[in-house]
Phi, psi and omega in degrees: 000138182287138180262153170258114178275137177234118186223181174107216184279070182226157180290329185216116175289146185232153166229108186253140174244181183308313182296325179298323181295323181289350180262000179293147180311134183307330180295342181254006181267140172243104184280342178216098182304329181302335179293333180246344178222083181309137181095346178261158183221131175143188180240148183209169167244156177283157174301325176301324178295318177296318180300323179295333179278318187260342176051075179296151177285165178297337181288339182290115182244343183231155179242117175268125181245119189235129174240107185285335182301317179247013179051047181252136184220138176225140176236115187232153178298126181301318183299331183287336184242005184305319182268338186243008180275139177230150170244109179277132181236349184212159173216130182056035176076008180240155176308140182294125180267169183300322179302331180261011178094009182284172025283334178217159177228141171261127181235146175245121186309312178218085185300329180292331182286350181291342177052045176215145179293340182286342183249116177222183181303329181284356173280351169278102190258123175264171183059027183295130175223001180206128173241134184230128176265122185229162179283320183238166178303135179257197181298134183213115180244029175295154177303143182258349178212176185297324179295316178296321180297313180297319179296320178301311182290329176295319177296321180298326184261010176068028181273000000 
């Protein structure tokens, strides 16, 4: 089973698997993502739940989101997603599979409400396998304009 590595400016580095997510405190569990993100399906923990496990230092200002399957990386301000970030780990009570964007997905409940240019739809990262807490902005290869964005989605859909 694929692990989610959590590293960087944190008190405790983690390697989490599907079972570890189900043990997170109930206050940080989202049993039906559709309740907070209509149209989505699955189970997740809040970013606050992950933070309670790894305890980032005050110096951590950015969240590096890394998906090695598609070599996709986003570095976003931690403060912008602190309240609305989710880590999806399951769908229909089963570990999230690649077809659904697994092994894990980072989702932002309302990315438009973040009111920052750093947070866009592409900050919702699929194939997530590594989260990194950093002092400064890290590697980010998200599309920078509409043409790059359209090309990314065309590749995803085999066009």
